[in-house]
Rosetta silent file (secondary structure, phi, psi, omega in degrees, C-alpha in Angstrom):
SEQUENCE: XXXXXXXXXXXXXXXXXXXXXXXXXXXXXXXXXXXXXXXXXXXXXXXXXXXXXXXXXXXXXXXXXXXXXXXXXXXXXXXXXXXXXXXXXXXXXXXXXXXXXXXXXXXXXXXXXXXXXXXXXXXXXXXXXXXXXXXXXXXXXXXXXXXXXXXXXXXXXXXXXXXXXXXXXXXXXXXXXXXXXXXXXXXXXXXXXXXXXXXXXXXXXX
SCORE:     score description
SCORE:     0.000 S_00000001
   1 L     0.000  -45.041  179.979  -72.955  -79.364  -28.496 S_00000001
   2 H   -62.749  -37.712  179.653  -70.972  -80.423  -25.512 S_00000001
   3 H   -64.804  -38.326  178.444  -67.819  -79.376  -27.223 S_00000001
   4 H   -62.710  -44.088  178.780  -69.362  -76.111  -27.987 S_00000001
   5 H   -62.889  -42.961  178.335  -70.345  -75.810  -24.387 S_00000001
   6 H   -59.751  -40.885  179.308  -66.877  -76.917  -23.315 S_00000001
   7 H   -63.714  -41.365  178.351  -65.291  -74.287  -25.526 S_00000001
   8 H   -63.636  -41.209  178.095  -67.518  -71.611  -24.118 S_00000001
   9 H   -63.227  -41.947  178.170  -66.677  -72.724  -20.615 S_00000001
  10 H   -61.655  -42.207  178.975  -62.991  -72.654  -21.439 S_00000001
  11 H   -61.704  -42.914  179.806  -63.257  -69.180  -22.829 S_00000001
  12 H   -63.194  -40.306  178.929  -65.033  -68.007  -19.690 S_00000001
  13 H   -63.464  -41.201  179.652  -62.373  -69.654  -17.603 S_00000001
  14 H   -64.560  -43.011  177.970  -59.651  -67.992  -19.646 S_00000001
  15 H   -62.834  -42.640  179.609  -61.312  -64.624  -19.385 S_00000001
  16 H   -61.181  -43.520  177.977  -61.744  -65.088  -15.677 S_00000001
  17 H   -64.248  -40.920 -179.549  -58.059  -65.905  -15.261 S_00000001
  18 H   -63.818  -43.523  178.233  -57.008  -62.967  -17.394 S_00000001
  19 H   -64.506  -40.719  178.345  -59.088  -60.601  -15.362 S_00000001
  20 H   -63.499  -41.948  179.160  -57.737  -62.092  -12.205 S_00000001
  21 H   -61.656  -43.454  177.068  -54.234  -61.779  -13.476 S_00000001
  22 H   -60.836  -39.806  178.066  -54.786  -58.143  -14.288 S_00000001
  23 H   -62.422  -41.831  178.766  -56.203  -57.725  -10.836 S_00000001
  24 H   -63.924  -42.921  178.146  -53.135  -59.310   -9.284 S_00000001
  25 H   -63.398  -40.455  178.435  -50.834  -57.118  -11.372 S_00000001
  26 H   -64.911  -41.951  178.201  -52.825  -54.076  -10.426 S_00000001
  27 H   -64.107  -42.240  178.391  -52.699  -55.035   -6.777 S_00000001
  28 H   -62.009  -42.033  177.935  -48.975  -55.673   -7.016 S_00000001
  29 H   -63.686  -39.244  179.613  -48.475  -52.307   -8.647 S_00000001
  30 H   -65.244  -42.145  178.143  -50.539  -50.664   -5.940 S_00000001
  31 H   -63.639  -43.761  178.536  -48.505  -52.306   -3.210 S_00000001
  32 H   -60.967  -40.469  179.015  -45.280  -51.313   -4.914 S_00000001
  33 H   -63.439  -42.717  178.087  -46.539  -47.765   -5.173 S_00000001
  34 H   -64.935  -32.787 -178.933  -47.414  -47.655   -1.504 S_00000001
  35 H   -72.632  -22.908 -175.716  -44.016  -49.049   -0.659 S_00000001
  36 L  -106.758   12.070 -177.187  -42.084  -46.294   -2.524 S_00000001
  37 L  -129.842  135.737  177.386  -44.044  -43.258   -1.383 S_00000001
  38 L  -158.129  157.955  175.745  -44.027  -41.534    1.932 S_00000001
  39 L  -124.317  145.054 -178.345  -44.422  -38.093    3.494 S_00000001
  40 L  -130.404  131.566 -178.540  -42.452  -36.680    6.432 S_00000001
  41 L  -130.721  131.282  176.796  -43.450  -33.685    8.508 S_00000001
  42 L  -150.116  164.940  179.619  -41.463  -32.047   11.303 S_00000001
  43 L  -154.370  159.790  174.886  -41.121  -28.616   12.834 S_00000001
  44 L  -122.859  166.536  174.995  -38.992  -26.651   15.291 S_00000001
  45 L   -70.480  148.940 -179.093  -39.790  -23.857   17.656 S_00000001
  46 L   -59.237  143.183  177.950  -39.388  -20.385   16.079 S_00000001
  47 L  -107.259  123.439  179.769  -35.892  -18.862   16.245 S_00000001
  48 L   -85.187  125.497  178.554  -35.688  -15.151   17.046 S_00000001
  49 L  -122.535  123.145  177.999  -32.966  -13.328   15.051 S_00000001
  50 L  -107.918  130.305  177.746  -32.077   -9.727   15.765 S_00000001
  51 L  -119.069  117.699 -179.614  -30.042   -7.731   13.246 S_00000001
  52 L  -111.362  158.498  175.209  -28.659   -4.404   14.440 S_00000001
  53 L  -103.076  153.172  177.810  -26.709   -1.714   12.646 S_00000001
  54 L   -95.900  165.068  179.569  -23.492   -0.171   13.917 S_00000001
  55 L  -113.541  119.942  176.039  -22.678    3.495   14.362 S_00000001
  56 L   -98.184  117.863 -175.922  -19.582    4.910   12.654 S_00000001
  57 L  -146.259  138.827  179.236  -18.567    8.147   14.346 S_00000001
  58 E  -134.139  141.209  179.366  -15.378   10.202   14.546 S_00000001
  59 E  -147.685  157.104  174.955  -14.745   13.364   16.506 S_00000001
  60 E  -118.118  143.716  177.498  -11.979   15.784   17.454 S_00000001
  61 E  -146.382  160.257  177.976  -11.680   17.540   20.788 S_00000001
  62 E   -57.912  147.833  179.594   -9.096   19.675   22.578 S_00000001
  63 L  -118.403  160.604  177.119   -6.236   17.726   24.142 S_00000001
  64 L    59.288   17.479  175.784   -4.044   18.151   27.235 S_00000001
  65 L    60.870   15.429 -177.320   -6.745   20.424   28.704 S_00000001
  66 L  -129.701  -29.733 -170.988   -5.116   23.454   27.109 S_00000001
  67 L   -85.961  165.245  174.586   -5.536   23.412   23.325 S_00000001
  68 L  -127.112  151.699  174.913   -8.436   24.497   21.170 S_00000001
  69 L  -127.451  123.000    5.875   -9.744   23.205   17.842 S_00000001
  70 L   -72.036  174.928 -172.699   -9.651   24.957   15.362 S_00000001
  71 L  -114.958  136.865  173.032   -6.123   26.298   15.766 S_00000001
  72 L  -119.170  120.762 -178.231   -4.766   29.780   15.108 S_00000001
  73 L  -107.370  132.229 -179.762   -0.994   30.063   14.855 S_00000001
  74 L   -75.292 -171.713 -177.997    0.760   33.386   15.158 S_00000001
  75 L   -63.063  132.325  177.534    3.671   34.688   13.098 S_00000001
  76 L  -109.536  140.853  172.457    6.485   32.188   12.726 S_00000001
  77 L  -102.029  154.455  176.650   10.119   33.015   12.117 S_00000001
  78 L   -51.896  130.525 -177.217   12.496   30.620   10.331 S_00000001
  79 L    96.868  -13.925  179.284   13.467   27.964   12.862 S_00000001
  80 L   -78.821  157.821  171.825   10.259   28.363   14.892 S_00000001
  81 E  -147.256  155.728  177.764    7.783   25.577   15.616 S_00000001
  82 E  -140.774  139.216 -175.486    4.417   25.370   17.340 S_00000001
  83 E  -119.759  142.844  179.308    2.619   22.313   18.733 S_00000001
  84 E  -134.151  119.117  174.954   -1.084   21.650   19.298 S_00000001
  85 E   -88.865  143.828  173.931   -2.452   18.599   21.136 S_00000001
  86 E  -157.427  161.436 -175.661   -5.922   17.266   20.336 S_00000001
  87 E  -107.554  132.778  173.460   -7.826   14.011   20.654 S_00000001
  88 E  -104.307  118.285 -167.712   -9.067   11.837   17.797 S_00000001
  89 E  -120.245  131.573  168.241  -11.936    9.728   19.150 S_00000001
  90 E   -91.101   91.655 -176.575  -13.767    6.686   17.827 S_00000001
  91 L  -100.662   20.882  171.227  -17.047    7.447   19.591 S_00000001
  92 L   -97.203 -163.311  179.839  -19.123    4.957   17.586 S_00000001
  93 L  -124.075   19.534  174.648  -19.615    1.252   18.252 S_00000001
  94 L  -127.779  152.689  178.805  -17.888   -0.290   15.213 S_00000001
  95 L   -74.862  153.262  174.906  -14.229   -0.731   14.381 S_00000001
  96 E   -96.017  142.110  170.926  -12.581    1.296   11.649 S_00000001
  97 E   -72.743  -37.624  179.656  -10.755   -0.335    8.760 S_00000001
  98 E  -160.929  162.679  172.280   -8.549    2.755    8.531 S_00000001
  99 E  -140.519  137.883 -175.414   -8.281    6.402    9.495 S_00000001
 100 E  -136.544  163.078  177.137   -6.424    9.040    7.508 S_00000001
 101 E  -124.012  140.120  175.385   -5.618   12.731    7.600 S_00000001
 102 E  -132.244  143.656  177.052   -5.620   15.166    4.697 S_00000001
 103 E  -135.783  146.709  179.431   -4.600   18.817    4.665 S_00000001
 104 E  -152.429  160.526 -178.087   -4.881   21.495    2.007 S_00000001
 105 E   -92.201  125.975  172.437   -4.500   25.255    1.678 S_00000001
 106 E   -88.926  -22.618  167.168   -7.644   27.383    1.492 S_00000001
 107 E  -134.640  111.426 -167.725   -5.396   30.444    0.994 S_00000001
 108 L   -99.141  154.316  172.967   -2.133   29.357   -0.556 S_00000001
 109 L  -157.337 -176.949  176.772    1.391   30.755   -0.679 S_00000001
 110 H   -61.132  -19.471  178.872    4.932   29.441   -0.876 S_00000001
 111 H   -61.118  -30.739  178.466    4.544   28.522    2.798 S_00000001
 112 H  -109.376  -26.855 -176.482    2.448   25.515    1.737 S_00000001
 113 H   -82.834  -25.192  175.010    3.334   25.059   -1.957 S_00000001
 114 L   -84.746  102.016 -171.338    7.102   24.823   -1.425 S_00000001
 115 L   -77.430  -11.096  179.410    7.266   21.280   -0.103 S_00000001
 116 L   -98.827  -49.627 -175.193   10.979   21.474    0.770 S_00000001
 117 L  -100.373  -10.000  179.795   11.467   24.933    2.286 S_00000001
 118 L   -79.700 -170.053 -176.542    7.850   25.643    3.245 S_00000001
 119 E   -61.086  141.519  179.548    6.014   24.682    6.417 S_00000001
 120 E  -117.467  151.995 -177.263    6.499   21.132    7.682 S_00000001
 121 E  -126.420  135.748  169.510    4.168   18.995    9.776 S_00000001
 122 E  -122.120  129.870 -179.251    4.853   16.230   12.292 S_00000001
 123 E  -121.937  120.426 -177.509    1.894   14.235   13.627 S_00000001
 124 E  -124.155  156.789  178.260    2.400   11.981   16.660 S_00000001
 125 E  -124.975  144.279  178.165    0.110    9.861   18.825 S_00000001
 126 E  -125.903  143.710  179.027    0.307    9.086   22.534 S_00000001
 127 L   -70.165  -26.007  177.040   -1.555    6.345   24.439 S_00000001
 128 L  -121.018  173.611 -178.957   -2.204    8.828   27.253 S_00000001
 129 L   -63.209  143.783  174.710   -2.758   12.581   27.290 S_00000001
 130 L   -67.415  143.849 -179.287    0.183   14.773   26.349 S_00000001
 131 E  -105.987  122.913  179.949    1.739   16.582   29.295 S_00000001
 132 E   -72.083  134.282  177.265    2.445   20.292   28.856 S_00000001
 133 E  -135.994   84.276 -173.501    5.975   21.358   29.746 S_00000001
 134 L    69.474 -122.983  179.602    6.220   25.053   29.072 S_00000001
 135 L   -91.500   -0.747 -178.631    5.805   25.531   25.310 S_00000001
 136 E  -116.876  176.126 -178.284    6.433   21.850   24.564 S_00000001
 137 E  -135.527  150.629  178.275    4.676   18.551   25.318 S_00000001
 138 E  -129.227  155.416 -179.644    5.832   15.124   26.415 S_00000001
 139 L  -117.517  119.153 -175.257    4.338   11.629   26.177 S_00000001
 140 L   -66.274  -30.583 -174.948    4.811    9.388   29.209 S_00000001
 141 L   -95.902    1.197 -175.391    4.334    6.170   27.225 S_00000001
 142 L    88.517  125.381 -173.690    6.464    7.080   24.244 S_00000001
 143 L   -84.504  148.992  173.031    5.003    8.698   21.130 S_00000001
 144 E  -106.427  124.839 -179.038    4.158    6.971   17.849 S_00000001
 145 E   -85.522  124.822  177.597    4.937    9.032   14.745 S_00000001
 146 E   -94.972  -35.851 -174.893    2.214    8.968   12.117 S_00000001
 147 E  -156.245  145.793  171.912    3.563   11.541    9.669 S_00000001
 148 E  -151.316  118.920 -178.388    6.494   13.853    9.059 S_00000001
 149 E   165.324 -161.430 -179.373    6.800   15.975    5.926 S_00000001
 150 E   -54.729  148.317 -173.106    5.278   18.893    3.985 S_00000001
 151 L   -68.928  -28.030  173.891    2.282   20.460    5.671 S_00000001
 152 L   -90.220  116.367 -173.671   -0.011   19.731    2.701 S_00000001
 153 L  -159.554  171.262  170.187   -0.399   15.968    2.655 S_00000001
 154 E  -145.279  118.534 -175.677   -2.699   12.972    2.708 S_00000001
 155 E  -151.256  153.989  178.087   -1.665    9.921    4.703 S_00000001
 156 E   -86.128  143.072  176.505   -3.070    6.987    6.654 S_00000001
 157 L   -92.920   79.986 -174.310   -2.598    6.808   10.409 S_00000001
 158 L   -66.958  132.165  178.379   -1.428    3.192   10.425 S_00000001
 159 L    76.500   22.069 -178.855   -1.842    1.419   13.762 S_00000001
 160 L   -63.692  142.542  175.606   -3.975    4.151   15.321 S_00000001
 161 H   -62.133  -34.823 -172.790   -5.428    3.394   18.762 S_00000001
 162 H   -75.089    3.477  174.447   -8.766    4.807   17.633 S_00000001
 163 H   -63.536  -26.824 -179.972   -9.353    2.004   15.115 S_00000001
 164 L   -91.724  145.055  179.679  -11.169    0.212   17.961 S_00000001
 165 L   -58.120  136.212  177.735  -14.554    1.474   19.243 S_00000001
 166 L    81.087   -1.335 -178.021  -14.251    3.775   22.235 S_00000001
 167 L   -93.191  160.228 -174.572  -10.500    4.287   21.810 S_00000001
 168 E  -131.120  137.970  166.379   -8.678    7.602   21.565 S_00000001
 169 E  -102.585  117.856  174.375   -5.540    8.827   19.826 S_00000001
 170 E   -85.916  101.438 -172.510   -3.996   11.674   21.772 S_00000001
 171 E   -95.696  151.638  172.650   -2.433   13.506   18.858 S_00000001
 172 E  -131.027  118.296  177.443    0.186   16.224   18.756 S_00000001
 173 E  -102.875  121.109  179.658    0.547   18.293   15.580 S_00000001
 174 E  -115.417  119.829  177.837    3.799   20.218   15.329 S_00000001
 175 E  -102.768  127.041 -179.079    4.199   22.822   12.583 S_00000001
 176 E  -125.771  152.137 -178.254    7.748   23.983   11.904 S_00000001
 177 E  -115.166  107.105 -177.821    9.234   26.666    9.657 S_00000001
 178 L   -61.717  160.369  179.756   12.587   25.617    8.117 S_00000001
 179 L   -93.451    4.902 -170.778   15.493   28.050    7.973 S_00000001
 180 L   -97.226    1.176 -173.166   16.319   27.191    4.346 S_00000001
 181 L   -79.628  -23.871 -178.566   13.672   29.231    2.529 S_00000001
 182 H    74.149 -168.867 -174.080   15.462   32.588    2.355 S_00000001
 183 H   -69.126  -21.077 -175.543   13.781   35.940    1.878 S_00000001
 184 H   -69.720  -10.927  178.095   11.226   34.707   -0.667 S_00000001
 185 H  -105.030   10.688  179.485    9.215   33.105    2.155 S_00000001
 186 L   -84.604  152.335  176.241    9.040   36.225    4.348 S_00000001
 187 L    56.145   35.828  177.471    5.796   38.133    5.035 S_00000001
 188 L  -108.838  156.916  179.372    3.617   35.371    3.583 S_00000001
 189 L  -131.075  141.182  173.129    0.323   33.989    4.904 S_00000001
 190 L  -139.203  141.489  174.484   -1.318   30.622    4.351 S_00000001
 191 E  -111.833  136.048 -173.899   -4.626   29.203    5.629 S_00000001
 192 E  -126.913  148.122  172.038   -4.928   25.458    6.024 S_00000001
 193 E  -120.582  141.799  177.530   -7.704   22.927    6.570 S_00000001
 194 E  -120.502  139.581  179.397   -7.260   19.489    8.095 S_00000001
 195 E  -136.079  129.215  175.002   -9.677   16.597    7.710 S_00000001
 196 E  -104.904  131.853 -176.433   -9.658   13.216    9.423 S_00000001
 197 E  -124.748  125.614  176.992  -11.553   10.430    7.659 S_00000001
 198 E  -105.765  137.721  177.463  -12.513    7.077    9.187 S_00000001
 199 E  -116.249  126.719 -178.427  -13.498    4.086    7.009 S_00000001
 200 E   -68.826  155.143  178.860  -15.506    1.293    8.605 S_00000001
 201 L   -68.253  160.998  176.766  -14.211   -2.250    8.506 S_00000001
 202 L   -67.948  149.046  176.052  -15.528   -4.741    5.943 S_00000001
 203 L   -71.023  153.555  177.961  -18.594   -6.774    6.852 S_00000001
 204 L  -130.143  159.969  177.590  -18.178  -10.445    7.799 S_00000001
 205 L   -71.477  137.551 -179.793  -20.471  -13.454    7.842 S_00000001
 206 L  -120.699    0.000    0.000  -22.188  -14.007   11.198 S_00000001
């Protein structure tokens, strides 16, 4: 009987130890869990960000206080030339990547289609306004040539002052009639259109 009682007591003791051991393991696991878990909270004051758009704008206006746009040119004889000053203005608030000029005939003849003996165009830029001197014009700062060739063309105005916002190119367009065309270019008429195109610069990260 005592042995039986002793065995029962031993079993209870063993069970008690096992439960305790489980409790210790559970407690250890709980402590380990608390030791490897944490939360962190922080904040900053709000940051105000303003995003604005730019304005791309190009305009032409009379130059040297004498010229008009559009231009009407009278009859030219071989060897004649005529010059017209006008201003190309970047009146927006963003820089241009490039600016170009294109011309084409709305009423065509050999005067524009003959690229060798027909009408020729020279386009120059001045940092200041062109100064009228009789029928010609002069540039006090020295002129920059943008184009010289057949009157029908498409070309970029590389290095134009007006690439920057608020800047102006004081342009002078000179149309000349070569003497090499012969009689086949007499009594002809041509109408021309000119277009200046500005392309905005590429966007950048800010």
